[in-house]
PDB file as gemmi writes it, atoms N, CA and C in Angstrom:
CRYST1    1.000    1.000    1.000  90.00  90.00  90.00 P 1                      
ATOM      1  N   MET A   1      -1.519  -8.841  24.135  1.00  0.00           N  
ATOM      2  CA  MET A   1      -1.933  -7.601  23.605  1.00  0.00           C  
ATOM      3  C   MET A   1      -1.787  -7.590  22.033  1.00  0.00           C  
ATOM      4  N   THR A   2      -2.728  -7.148  21.347  1.00  0.00           N  
ATOM      5  CA  THR A   2      -2.611  -7.030  19.907  1.00  0.00           C  
ATOM      6  C   THR A   2      -2.212  -5.614  19.481  1.00  0.00           C  
ATOM      7  N   TRP A   3      -1.215  -5.587  18.617  1.00  0.00           N  
ATOM      8  CA  TRP A   3      -0.730  -4.270  18.175  1.00  0.00           C  
ATOM      9  C   TRP A   3      -1.228  -3.954  16.769  1.00  0.00           C  
ATOM     10  N   GLY A   4      -1.436  -2.741  16.466  1.00  0.00           N  
ATOM     11  CA  GLY A   4      -1.737  -2.352  15.067  1.00  0.00           C  
ATOM     12  C   GLY A   4      -3.136  -2.703  14.593  1.00  0.00           C  
ATOM     13  N   GLU A   5      -3.287  -2.673  13.341  1.00  0.00           N  
ATOM     14  CA  GLU A   5      -4.624  -2.914  12.726  1.00  0.00           C  
ATOM     15  C   GLU A   5      -4.391  -3.782  11.507  1.00  0.00           C  
ATOM     16  N   PRO A   6      -5.489  -4.486  11.011  1.00  0.00           N  
ATOM     17  CA  PRO A   6      -5.382  -5.277   9.801  1.00  0.00           C  
ATOM     18  C   PRO A   6      -5.460  -4.365   8.629  1.00  0.00           C  
ATOM     19  N   VAL A   7      -4.714  -4.697   7.559  1.00  0.00           N  
ATOM     20  CA  VAL A   7      -4.810  -4.068   6.230  1.00  0.00           C  
ATOM     21  C   VAL A   7      -4.865  -5.161   5.137  1.00  0.00           C  
ATOM     22  N   VAL A   8      -5.432  -4.846   4.053  1.00  0.00           N  
ATOM     23  CA  VAL A   8      -5.607  -5.771   2.984  1.00  0.00           C  
ATOM     24  C   VAL A   8      -4.556  -5.444   1.851  1.00  0.00           C  
ATOM     25  N   ARG A   9      -3.686  -6.434   1.580  1.00  0.00           N  
ATOM     26  CA  ARG A   9      -2.792  -6.326   0.487  1.00  0.00           C  
ATOM     27  C   ARG A   9      -3.419  -6.903  -0.757  1.00  0.00           C  
ATOM     28  N   LEU A  10      -3.392  -6.182  -1.897  1.00  0.00           N  
ATOM     29  CA  LEU A  10      -3.875  -6.670  -3.192  1.00  0.00           C  
ATOM     30  C   LEU A  10      -2.649  -6.900  -4.072  1.00  0.00           C  
ATOM     31  N   ARG A  11      -2.437  -8.032  -4.541  1.00  0.00           N  
ATOM     32  CA  ARG A  11      -1.319  -8.334  -5.424  1.00  0.00           C  
ATOM     33  C   ARG A  11      -1.851  -8.873  -6.746  1.00  0.00           C  
ATOM     34  N   ARG A  12      -1.299  -8.304  -7.797  1.00  0.00           N  
ATOM     35  CA  ARG A  12      -1.626  -8.718  -9.166  1.00  0.00           C  
ATOM     36  C   ARG A  12      -1.037 -10.069  -9.422  1.00  0.00           C  
ATOM     37  N   THR A  13      -1.950 -10.969  -9.842  1.00  0.00           N  
ATOM     38  CA  THR A  13      -1.463 -12.383 -10.189  1.00  0.00           C  
ATOM     39  C   THR A  13      -1.962 -12.697 -11.587  1.00  0.00           C  
ATOM     40  N   ALA A  14      -1.183 -13.542 -12.233  1.00  0.00           N  
ATOM     41  CA  ALA A  14      -1.539 -13.997 -13.602  1.00  0.00           C  
ATOM     42  C   ALA A  14      -2.754 -14.886 -13.606  1.00  0.00           C  
ATOM     43  N   GLY A  15      -3.659 -14.680 -14.542  1.00  0.00           N  
ATOM     44  CA  GLY A  15      -4.797 -15.526 -14.713  1.00  0.00           C  
ATOM     45  C   GLY A  15      -4.666 -16.336 -15.997  1.00  0.00           C  
ATOM     46  N   ALA A  16      -5.719 -17.007 -16.376  1.00  0.00           N  
ATOM     47  CA  ALA A  16      -5.697 -17.835 -17.572  1.00  0.00           C  
ATOM     48  C   ALA A  16      -5.627 -16.859 -18.792  1.00  0.00           C  
ATOM     49  N   PRO A  17      -4.992 -17.271 -19.876  1.00  0.00           N  
ATOM     50  CA  PRO A  17      -4.974 -16.435 -21.082  1.00  0.00           C  
ATOM     51  C   PRO A  17      -6.406 -16.246 -21.672  1.00  0.00           C  
ATOM     52  N   ASP A  18      -6.644 -15.092 -22.307  1.00  0.00           N  
ATOM     53  CA  ASP A  18      -7.927 -14.878 -22.911  1.00  0.00           C  
ATOM     54  C   ASP A  18      -8.026 -15.664 -24.224  1.00  0.00           C  
ATOM     55  N   ARG A  19      -9.107 -15.512 -24.947  1.00  0.00           N  
ATOM     56  CA  ARG A  19      -9.294 -16.352 -26.154  1.00  0.00           C  
ATOM     57  C   ARG A  19      -8.331 -16.069 -27.296  1.00  0.00           C  
ATOM     58  N   TYR A  20      -7.582 -14.900 -27.174  1.00  0.00           N  
ATOM     59  CA  TYR A  20      -6.521 -14.612 -28.151  1.00  0.00           C  
ATOM     60  C   TYR A  20      -5.144 -14.967 -27.609  1.00  0.00           C  
ATOM     61  N   ASN A  21      -5.112 -15.685 -26.498  1.00  0.00           N  
ATOM     62  CA  ASN A  21      -3.854 -16.119 -25.867  1.00  0.00           C  
ATOM     63  C   ASN A  21      -3.064 -14.996 -25.262  1.00  0.00           C  
ATOM     64  N   ASN A  22      -3.782 -13.831 -24.969  1.00  0.00           N  
ATOM     65  CA  ASN A  22      -3.108 -12.740 -24.258  1.00  0.00           C  
ATOM     66  C   ASN A  22      -3.232 -12.961 -22.737  1.00  0.00           C  
ATOM     67  N   PRO A  23      -2.205 -12.520 -21.980  1.00  0.00           N  
ATOM     68  CA  PRO A  23      -2.244 -12.725 -20.543  1.00  0.00           C  
ATOM     69  C   PRO A  23      -3.421 -11.908 -19.930  1.00  0.00           C  
ATOM     70  N   THR A  24      -3.992 -12.441 -18.883  1.00  0.00           N  
ATOM     71  CA  THR A  24      -4.969 -11.677 -18.091  1.00  0.00           C  
ATOM     72  C   THR A  24      -4.528 -11.706 -16.649  1.00  0.00           C  
ATOM     73  N   TYR A  25      -4.988 -10.780 -15.832  1.00  0.00           N  
ATOM     74  CA  TYR A  25      -4.604 -10.688 -14.447  1.00  0.00           C  
ATOM     75  C   TYR A  25      -5.791 -10.448 -13.520  1.00  0.00           C  
ATOM     76  N   THR A  26      -5.601 -10.856 -12.340  1.00  0.00           N  
ATOM     77  CA  THR A  26      -6.583 -10.629 -11.255  1.00  0.00           C  
ATOM     78  C   THR A  26      -5.832 -10.078 -10.042  1.00  0.00           C  
ATOM     79  N   TRP A  27      -6.540  -9.697  -9.047  1.00  0.00           N  
ATOM     80  CA  TRP A  27      -6.005  -9.157  -7.809  1.00  0.00           C  
ATOM     81  C   TRP A  27      -6.290 -10.136  -6.686  1.00  0.00           C  
ATOM     82  N   ALA A  28      -5.244 -10.735  -6.101  1.00  0.00           N  
ATOM     83  CA  ALA A  28      -5.377 -11.630  -4.933  1.00  0.00           C  
ATOM     84  C   ALA A  28      -5.294 -10.807  -3.650  1.00  0.00           C  
ATOM     85  N   GLU A  29      -6.237 -11.031  -2.795  1.00  0.00           N  
ATOM     86  CA  GLU A  29      -6.338 -10.312  -1.457  1.00  0.00           C  
ATOM     87  C   GLU A  29      -5.754 -11.129  -0.304  1.00  0.00           C  
ATOM     88  N   SER A  30      -4.946 -10.472   0.527  1.00  0.00           N  
ATOM     89  CA  SER A  30      -4.425 -11.064   1.752  1.00  0.00           C  
ATOM     90  C   SER A  30      -4.583 -10.056   2.858  1.00  0.00           C  
ATOM     91  N   THR A  31      -5.016 -10.495   4.006  1.00  0.00           N  
ATOM     92  CA  THR A  31      -5.099  -9.600   5.148  1.00  0.00           C  
ATOM     93  C   THR A  31      -3.872  -9.742   5.962  1.00  0.00           C  
ATOM     94  N   LEU A  32      -3.141  -8.653   6.206  1.00  0.00           N  
ATOM     95  CA  LEU A  32      -1.947  -8.573   7.027  1.00  0.00           C  
ATOM     96  C   LEU A  32      -2.264  -7.822   8.321  1.00  0.00           C  
ATOM     97  N   THR A  33      -1.868  -8.406   9.449  1.00  0.00           N  
ATOM     98  CA  THR A  33      -2.195  -7.809  10.756  1.00  0.00           C  
ATOM     99  C   THR A  33      -0.991  -7.076  11.304  1.00  0.00           C  
ATOM    100  N   GLY A  34      -1.233  -6.267  12.341  1.00  0.00           N  
ATOM    101  CA  GLY A  34      -0.117  -5.631  13.066  1.00  0.00           C  
ATOM    102  C   GLY A  34       0.395  -4.356  12.411  1.00  0.00           C  
ATOM    103  N   ALA A  35      -0.342  -3.780  11.477  1.00  0.00           N  
ATOM    104  CA  ALA A  35       0.201  -2.587  10.812  1.00  0.00           C  
ATOM    105  C   ALA A  35      -0.134  -1.300  11.622  1.00  0.00           C  
ATOM    106  N   ALA A  36       0.777  -0.386  11.536  1.00  0.00           N  
ATOM    107  CA  ALA A  36       0.506   0.979  12.109  1.00  0.00           C  
ATOM    108  C   ALA A  36       0.354   1.885  10.892  1.00  0.00           C  
ATOM    109  N   PHE A  37      -0.816   2.545  10.808  1.00  0.00           N  
ATOM    110  CA  PHE A  37      -1.165   3.450   9.690  1.00  0.00           C  
ATOM    111  C   PHE A  37      -0.931   4.847  10.085  1.00  0.00           C  
ATOM    112  N   ALA A  38      -0.143   5.592   9.315  1.00  0.00           N  
ATOM    113  CA  ALA A  38       0.191   7.005   9.615  1.00  0.00           C  
ATOM    114  C   ALA A  38      -0.277   7.859   8.430  1.00  0.00           C  
ATOM    115  N   PRO A  39      -1.433   8.526   8.521  1.00  0.00           N  
ATOM    116  CA  PRO A  39      -1.828   9.408   7.468  1.00  0.00           C  
ATOM    117  C   PRO A  39      -0.824  10.554   7.369  1.00  0.00           C  
ATOM    118  N   ALA A  40      -0.521  10.961   6.193  1.00  0.00           N  
ATOM    119  CA  ALA A  40       0.478  12.050   6.038  1.00  0.00           C  
ATOM    120  C   ALA A  40      -0.114  13.337   5.614  1.00  0.00           C  
ATOM    121  N   ARG A  41      -0.521  13.463   4.311  1.00  0.00           N  
ATOM    122  CA  ARG A  41      -1.076  14.702   3.849  1.00  0.00           C  
ATOM    123  C   ARG A  41      -1.881  14.497   2.539  1.00  0.00           C  
ATOM    124  N   SER A  42      -2.641  15.485   2.207  1.00  0.00           N  
ATOM    125  CA  SER A  42      -3.411  15.488   0.986  1.00  0.00           C  
ATOM    126  C   SER A  42      -3.009  16.790   0.214  1.00  0.00           C  
ATOM    127  N   ASP A  43      -2.832  16.618  -1.097  1.00  0.00           N  
ATOM    128  CA  ASP A  43      -2.558  17.848  -1.938  1.00  0.00           C  
ATOM    129  C   ASP A  43      -3.648  17.966  -2.924  1.00  0.00           C  
ATOM    130  N   GLU A  44      -4.006  19.149  -3.293  1.00  0.00           N  
ATOM    131  CA  GLU A  44      -4.972  19.462  -4.332  1.00  0.00           C  
ATOM    132  C   GLU A  44      -4.345  20.372  -5.317  1.00  0.00           C  
ATOM    133  N   PRO A  45      -3.510  19.835  -6.247  1.00  0.00           N  
ATOM    134  CA  PRO A  45      -2.880  20.730  -7.266  1.00  0.00           C  
ATOM    135  C   PRO A  45      -3.902  21.359  -8.148  1.00  0.00           C  
ATOM    136  N   VAL A  46      -3.630  22.490  -8.618  1.00  0.00           N  
ATOM    137  CA  VAL A  46      -4.519  23.214  -9.563  1.00  0.00           C  
ATOM    138  C   VAL A  46      -4.129  22.838 -10.980  1.00  0.00           C  
ATOM    139  N   GLU A  47      -5.097  22.340 -11.740  1.00  0.00           N  
ATOM    140  CA  GLU A  47      -4.855  21.945 -13.081  1.00  0.00           C  
ATOM    141  C   GLU A  47      -6.105  22.292 -13.863  1.00  0.00           C  
ATOM    142  N   VAL A  48      -5.992  22.899 -15.040  1.00  0.00           N  
ATOM    143  CA  VAL A  48      -7.098  23.323 -15.825  1.00  0.00           C  
ATOM    144  C   VAL A  48      -7.953  22.087 -16.191  1.00  0.00           C  
ATOM    145  N   GLY A  49      -9.274  22.175 -15.816  1.00  0.00           N  
ATOM    146  CA  GLY A  49     -10.203  21.160 -16.154  1.00  0.00           C  
ATOM    147  C   GLY A  49     -10.105  19.908 -15.244  1.00  0.00           C  
ATOM    148  N   ARG A  50      -9.231  19.902 -14.277  1.00  0.00           N  
ATOM    149  CA  ARG A  50      -9.175  18.691 -13.403  1.00  0.00           C  
ATOM    150  C   ARG A  50      -8.608  19.082 -12.063  1.00  0.00           C  
ATOM    151  N   THR A  51      -9.177  18.519 -11.052  1.00  0.00           N  
ATOM    152  CA  THR A  51      -8.721  18.791  -9.707  1.00  0.00           C  
ATOM    153  C   THR A  51      -8.490  17.496  -8.951  1.00  0.00           C  
ATOM    154  N   PRO A  52      -7.354  16.866  -9.152  1.00  0.00           N  
ATOM    155  CA  PRO A  52      -7.033  15.643  -8.406  1.00  0.00           C  
ATOM    156  C   PRO A  52      -6.629  15.890  -6.986  1.00  0.00           C  
ATOM    157  N   ILE A  53      -7.043  14.965  -6.126  1.00  0.00           N  
ATOM    158  CA  ILE A  53      -6.617  15.002  -4.769  1.00  0.00           C  
ATOM    159  C   ILE A  53      -5.637  13.834  -4.555  1.00  0.00           C  
ATOM    160  N   ILE A  54      -4.392  14.171  -4.119  1.00  0.00           N  
ATOM    161  CA  ILE A  54      -3.348  13.168  -3.918  1.00  0.00           C  
ATOM    162  C   ILE A  54      -3.165  13.047  -2.427  1.00  0.00           C  
ATOM    163  N   THR A  55      -3.428  11.844  -1.902  1.00  0.00           N  
ATOM    164  CA  THR A  55      -3.343  11.537  -0.498  1.00  0.00           C  
ATOM    165  C   THR A  55      -2.132  10.638  -0.250  1.00  0.00           C  
ATOM    166  N   GLN A  56      -1.330  10.963   0.728  1.00  0.00           N  
ATOM    167  CA  GLN A  56      -0.168  10.063   1.043  1.00  0.00           C  
ATOM    168  C   GLN A  56      -0.303   9.587   2.479  1.00  0.00           C  
ATOM    169  N   ALA A  57       0.276   8.430   2.752  1.00  0.00           N  
ATOM    170  CA  ALA A  57       0.264   7.839   4.030  1.00  0.00           C  
ATOM    171  C   ALA A  57       1.446   6.821   4.158  1.00  0.00           C  
ATOM    172  N   THR A  58       1.643   6.268   5.287  1.00  0.00           N  
ATOM    173  CA  THR A  58       2.676   5.241   5.432  1.00  0.00           C  
ATOM    174  C   THR A  58       2.178   4.099   6.351  1.00  0.00           C  
ATOM    175  N   LEU A  59       2.565   2.914   5.977  1.00  0.00           N  
ATOM    176  CA  LEU A  59       2.306   1.678   6.814  1.00  0.00           C  
ATOM    177  C   LEU A  59       3.573   1.299   7.417  1.00  0.00           C  
ATOM    178  N   TYR A  60       3.562   0.875   8.724  1.00  0.00           N  
ATOM    179  CA  TYR A  60       4.706   0.423   9.454  1.00  0.00           C  
ATOM    180  C   TYR A  60       4.372  -0.956  10.056  1.00  0.00           C  
ATOM    181  N   TRP A  61       5.331  -1.862   9.986  1.00  0.00           N  
ATOM    182  CA  TRP A  61       5.265  -3.084  10.740  1.00  0.00           C  
ATOM    183  C   TRP A  61       6.481  -3.268  11.601  1.00  0.00           C  
ATOM    184  N   ARG A  62       6.390  -3.976  12.702  1.00  0.00           N  
ATOM    185  CA  ARG A  62       7.520  -4.260  13.577  1.00  0.00           C  
ATOM    186  C   ARG A  62       8.161  -5.566  13.198  1.00  0.00           C  
ATOM    187  N   THR A  63       7.828  -6.155  12.028  1.00  0.00           N  
ATOM    188  CA  THR A  63       8.312  -7.425  11.522  1.00  0.00           C  
ATOM    189  C   THR A  63       8.622  -7.248  10.019  1.00  0.00           C  
ATOM    190  N   ALA A  64       9.224  -8.218   9.401  1.00  0.00           N  
ATOM    191  CA  ALA A  64       9.401  -8.303   7.978  1.00  0.00           C  
ATOM    192  C   ALA A  64       8.035  -8.649   7.403  1.00  0.00           C  
ATOM    193  N   VAL A  65       7.654  -7.983   6.283  1.00  0.00           N  
ATOM    194  CA  VAL A  65       6.407  -8.158   5.617  1.00  0.00           C  
ATOM    195  C   VAL A  65       6.662  -8.343   4.135  1.00  0.00           C  
ATOM    196  N   ASP A  66       5.917  -9.327   3.541  1.00  0.00           N  
ATOM    197  CA  ASP A  66       6.023  -9.513   2.092  1.00  0.00           C  
ATOM    198  C   ASP A  66       5.268  -8.379   1.380  1.00  0.00           C  
ATOM    199  N   ALA A  67       5.993  -7.394   0.921  1.00  0.00           N  
ATOM    200  CA  ALA A  67       5.443  -6.189   0.215  1.00  0.00           C  
ATOM    201  C   ALA A  67       6.349  -5.877  -0.909  1.00  0.00           C  
ATOM    202  N   VAL A  68       5.761  -5.651  -2.094  1.00  0.00           N  
ATOM    203  CA  VAL A  68       6.545  -5.282  -3.267  1.00  0.00           C  
ATOM    204  C   VAL A  68       5.923  -4.027  -3.866  1.00  0.00           C  
ATOM    205  N   ALA A  69       6.677  -3.394  -4.826  1.00  0.00           N  
ATOM    206  CA  ALA A  69       6.283  -2.091  -5.384  1.00  0.00           C  
ATOM    207  C   ALA A  69       4.932  -2.120  -6.073  1.00  0.00           C  
ATOM    208  N   GLY A  70       4.563  -3.187  -6.681  1.00  0.00           N  
ATOM    209  CA  GLY A  70       3.294  -3.253  -7.416  1.00  0.00           C  
ATOM    210  C   GLY A  70       2.089  -3.562  -6.603  1.00  0.00           C  
ATOM    211  N   ASP A  71       2.202  -3.735  -5.278  1.00  0.00           N  
ATOM    212  CA  ASP A  71       1.080  -4.046  -4.452  1.00  0.00           C  
ATOM    213  C   ASP A  71       0.193  -2.807  -4.273  1.00  0.00           C  
ATOM    214  N   ARG A  72      -1.098  -3.144  -4.084  1.00  0.00           N  
ATOM    215  CA  ARG A  72      -2.065  -2.133  -3.631  1.00  0.00           C  
ATOM    216  C   ARG A  72      -2.494  -2.486  -2.207  1.00  0.00           C  
ATOM    217  N   TRP A  73      -3.034  -1.469  -1.474  1.00  0.00           N  
ATOM    218  CA  TRP A  73      -3.446  -1.689  -0.116  1.00  0.00           C  
ATOM    219  C   TRP A  73      -4.738  -1.082   0.160  1.00  0.00           C  
ATOM    220  N   ARG A  74      -5.595  -1.758   0.931  1.00  0.00           N  
ATOM    221  CA  ARG A  74      -6.861  -1.244   1.419  1.00  0.00           C  
ATOM    222  C   ARG A  74      -6.770  -0.999   2.852  1.00  0.00           C  
ATOM    223  N   VAL A  75      -6.870   0.269   3.258  1.00  0.00           N  
ATOM    224  CA  VAL A  75      -6.723   0.628   4.641  1.00  0.00           C  
ATOM    225  C   VAL A  75      -7.913   1.469   5.057  1.00  0.00           C  
ATOM    226  N   ARG A  76      -8.688   1.066   5.972  1.00  0.00           N  
ATOM    227  CA  ARG A  76      -9.840   1.815   6.533  1.00  0.00           C  
ATOM    228  C   ARG A  76     -10.806   2.174   5.327  1.00  0.00           C  
ATOM    229  N   GLY A  77     -10.900   1.189   4.418  1.00  0.00           N  
ATOM    230  CA  GLY A  77     -11.857   1.381   3.320  1.00  0.00           C  
ATOM    231  C   GLY A  77     -11.340   2.214   2.126  1.00  0.00           C  
ATOM    232  N   VAL A  78     -10.106   2.709   2.171  1.00  0.00           N  
ATOM    233  CA  VAL A  78      -9.484   3.475   1.042  1.00  0.00           C  
ATOM    234  C   VAL A  78      -8.435   2.643   0.418  1.00  0.00           C  
ATOM    235  N   GLU A  79      -8.406   2.622  -0.919  1.00  0.00           N  
ATOM    236  CA  GLU A  79      -7.404   1.864  -1.644  1.00  0.00           C  
ATOM    237  C   GLU A  79      -6.242   2.770  -2.063  1.00  0.00           C  
ATOM    238  N   TYR A  80      -5.033   2.285  -1.762  1.00  0.00           N  
ATOM    239  CA  TYR A  80      -3.823   2.978  -2.055  1.00  0.00           C  
ATOM    240  C   TYR A  80      -2.869   2.206  -2.932  1.00  0.00           C  
ATOM    241  N   ASP A  81      -2.060   2.879  -3.725  1.00  0.00           N  
ATOM    242  CA  ASP A  81      -0.926   2.263  -4.467  1.00  0.00           C  
ATOM    243  C   ASP A  81       0.328   2.302  -3.581  1.00  0.00           C  
ATOM    244  N   THR A  82       1.211   1.386  -3.759  1.00  0.00           N  
ATOM    245  CA  THR A  82       2.536   1.477  -3.150  1.00  0.00           C  
ATOM    246  C   THR A  82       3.267   2.607  -3.871  1.00  0.00           C  
ATOM    247  N   ASP A  83       3.820   3.558  -3.150  1.00  0.00           N  
ATOM    248  CA  ASP A  83       4.577   4.682  -3.746  1.00  0.00           C  
ATOM    249  C   ASP A  83       6.085   4.359  -3.485  1.00  0.00           C  
ATOM    250  N   GLY A  84       6.755   3.841  -4.596  1.00  0.00           N  
ATOM    251  CA  GLY A  84       8.173   3.532  -4.427  1.00  0.00           C  
ATOM    252  C   GLY A  84       8.316   2.068  -4.061  1.00  0.00           C  
ATOM    253  N   THR A  85       9.389   1.726  -3.453  1.00  0.00           N  
ATOM    254  CA  THR A  85       9.740   0.359  -3.061  1.00  0.00           C  
ATOM    255  C   THR A  85       9.645   0.256  -1.506  1.00  0.00           C  
ATOM    256  N   PRO A  86       8.899  -0.768  -1.010  1.00  0.00           N  
ATOM    257  CA  PRO A  86       8.857  -1.016   0.416  1.00  0.00           C  
ATOM    258  C   PRO A  86      10.297  -1.171   0.981  1.00  0.00           C  
ATOM    259  N   GLN A  87      10.513  -0.722   2.195  1.00  0.00           N  
ATOM    260  CA  GLN A  87      11.802  -0.718   2.803  1.00  0.00           C  
ATOM    261  C   GLN A  87      11.866  -1.412   4.111  1.00  0.00           C  
ATOM    262  N   SER A  88      12.966  -2.066   4.433  1.00  0.00           N  
ATOM    263  CA  SER A  88      13.176  -2.664   5.700  1.00  0.00           C  
ATOM    264  C   SER A  88      13.900  -1.696   6.581  1.00  0.00           C  
ATOM    265  N   TRP A  89      13.672  -1.729   7.881  1.00  0.00           N  
ATOM    266  CA  TRP A  89      14.415  -0.852   8.797  1.00  0.00           C  
ATOM    267  C   TRP A  89      14.934  -1.714   9.976  1.00  0.00           C  
ATOM    268  N   ILE A  90      15.975  -1.237  10.569  1.00  0.00           N  
ATOM    269  CA  ILE A  90      16.626  -1.874  11.683  1.00  0.00           C  
ATOM    270  C   ILE A  90      16.530  -0.966  12.921  1.00  0.00           C  
ATOM    271  N   ASP A  91      16.273  -1.507  14.069  1.00  0.00           N  
ATOM    272  CA  ASP A  91      16.164  -0.665  15.288  1.00  0.00           C  
ATOM    273  C   ASP A  91      17.517  -0.012  15.568  1.00  0.00           C  
ATOM    274  N   PRO A  92      17.577   1.269  15.682  1.00  0.00           N  
ATOM    275  CA  PRO A  92      18.845   1.954  15.883  1.00  0.00           C  
ATOM    276  C   PRO A  92      19.403   1.791  17.340  1.00  0.00           C  
ATOM    277  N   PHE A  93      18.538   1.267  18.209  1.00  0.00           N  
ATOM    278  CA  PHE A  93      18.951   1.128  19.598  1.00  0.00           C  
ATOM    279  C   PHE A  93      19.417  -0.295  19.961  1.00  0.00           C  
ATOM    280  N   GLY A  94      19.671  -1.100  18.910  1.00  0.00           N  
ATOM    281  CA  GLY A  94      20.262  -2.447  19.124  1.00  0.00           C  
ATOM    282  C   GLY A  94      19.301  -3.596  19.399  1.00  0.00           C  
ATOM    283  N   SER A  95      18.009  -3.310  19.424  1.00  0.00           N  
ATOM    284  CA  SER A  95      17.044  -4.382  19.624  1.00  0.00           C  
ATOM    285  C   SER A  95      17.016  -5.256  18.366  1.00  0.00           C  
ATOM    286  N   PRO A  96      16.822  -6.577  18.479  1.00  0.00           N  
ATOM    287  CA  PRO A  96      16.683  -7.402  17.274  1.00  0.00           C  
ATOM    288  C   PRO A  96      15.442  -7.133  16.486  1.00  0.00           C  
ATOM    289  N   VAL A  97      14.520  -6.293  17.023  1.00  0.00           N  
ATOM    290  CA  VAL A  97      13.315  -5.961  16.300  1.00  0.00           C  
ATOM    291  C   VAL A  97      13.581  -5.009  15.219  1.00  0.00           C  
ATOM    292  N   GLY A  98      13.195  -5.256  13.963  1.00  0.00           N  
ATOM    293  CA  GLY A  98      13.204  -4.311  12.869  1.00  0.00           C  
ATOM    294  C   GLY A  98      11.828  -4.281  12.277  1.00  0.00           C  
ATOM    295  N   GLY A  99      11.710  -3.905  11.018  1.00  0.00           N  
ATOM    296  CA  GLY A  99      10.397  -3.922  10.464  1.00  0.00           C  
ATOM    297  C   GLY A  99      10.392  -3.537   8.993  1.00  0.00           C  
ATOM    298  N   THR A 100       9.170  -3.209   8.544  1.00  0.00           N  
ATOM    299  CA  THR A 100       8.932  -2.854   7.156  1.00  0.00           C  
ATOM    300  C   THR A 100       8.109  -1.551   7.107  1.00  0.00           C  
ATOM    301  N   THR A 101       8.492  -0.723   6.124  1.00  0.00           N  
ATOM    302  CA  THR A 101       7.795   0.569   5.898  1.00  0.00           C  
ATOM    303  C   THR A 101       7.314   0.532   4.432  1.00  0.00           C  
ATOM    304  N   VAL A 102       6.084   0.923   4.267  1.00  0.00           N  
ATOM    305  CA  VAL A 102       5.508   1.008   2.872  1.00  0.00           C  
ATOM    306  C   VAL A 102       4.823   2.408   2.749  1.00  0.00           C  
ATOM    307  N   GLN A 103       5.376   3.135   1.773  1.00  0.00           N  
ATOM    308  CA  GLN A 103       4.797   4.483   1.445  1.00  0.00           C  
ATOM    309  C   GLN A 103       3.564   4.264   0.573  1.00  0.00           C  
ATOM    310  N   LEU A 104       2.525   4.952   0.829  1.00  0.00           N  
ATOM    311  CA  LEU A 104       1.261   4.839   0.079  1.00  0.00           C  
ATOM    312  C   LEU A 104       0.863   6.129  -0.624  1.00  0.00           C  
ATOM    313  N   LYS A 105       0.119   5.975  -1.720  1.00  0.00           N  
ATOM    314  CA  LYS A 105      -0.422   7.132  -2.417  1.00  0.00           C  
ATOM    315  C   LYS A 105      -1.764   6.780  -3.065  1.00  0.00           C  
ATOM    316  N   ALA A 106      -2.713   7.667  -2.887  1.00  0.00           N  
ATOM    317  CA  ALA A 106      -4.036   7.499  -3.530  1.00  0.00           C  
ATOM    318  C   ALA A 106      -4.330   8.729  -4.258  1.00  0.00           C  
ATOM    319  N   VAL A 107      -4.901   8.624  -5.502  1.00  0.00           N  
ATOM    320  CA  VAL A 107      -5.237   9.757  -6.403  1.00  0.00           C  
ATOM    321  C   VAL A 107      -6.740   9.660  -6.640  1.00  0.00           C  
ATOM    322  N   SER A 108      -7.473  10.734  -6.331  1.00  0.00           N  
ATOM    323  CA  SER A 108      -8.925  10.720  -6.565  1.00  0.00           C  
ATOM    324  C   SER A 108      -9.285  12.058  -7.134  1.00  0.00           C  
ATOM    325  N   GLU A 109     -10.469  12.145  -7.684  1.00  0.00           N  
ATOM    326  CA  GLU A 109     -10.986  13.430  -8.269  1.00  0.00           C  
ATOM    327  C   GLU A 109     -11.814  14.142  -7.184  1.00  0.00           C  
ATOM    328  N   ALA A 110     -11.712  15.424  -7.175  1.00  0.00           N  
ATOM    329  CA  ALA A 110     -12.537  16.261  -6.254  1.00  0.00           C  
ATOM    330  C   ALA A 110     -13.960  16.184  -6.744  1.00  0.00           C  
ATOM    331  N   GLY A 111     -14.880  16.086  -5.756  1.00  0.00           N  
ATOM    332  CA  GLY A 111     -16.298  15.954  -6.110  1.00  0.00           C  
ATOM    333  C   GLY A 111     -17.021  17.171  -6.326  1.00  0.00           C  
TER     334      GLY A 111                                                      
END                                                                             
């Protein structure tokens, strides 16, 4: 049986220097399987001249996953930033199974 769903991790990687020898960067994509996606909430703060929508969610894995604070994530067609530092968890009931939790945040403009 397959658990969870695939998500795409986007990680910033160094590219070749530009013509002025300044660093350049690209985003490398990797598909990670077995994620549980938990939508959390959306906020629409009132701000003069701007109405951003802030959407939060969480990714859970039942295994250790290579995730760092600067990663971006594409889940169900929406791109999220990592909000904070990914965390490892241990099963409180004594099972050797633990996992990884990644808090997500997306900011968009109201249409």
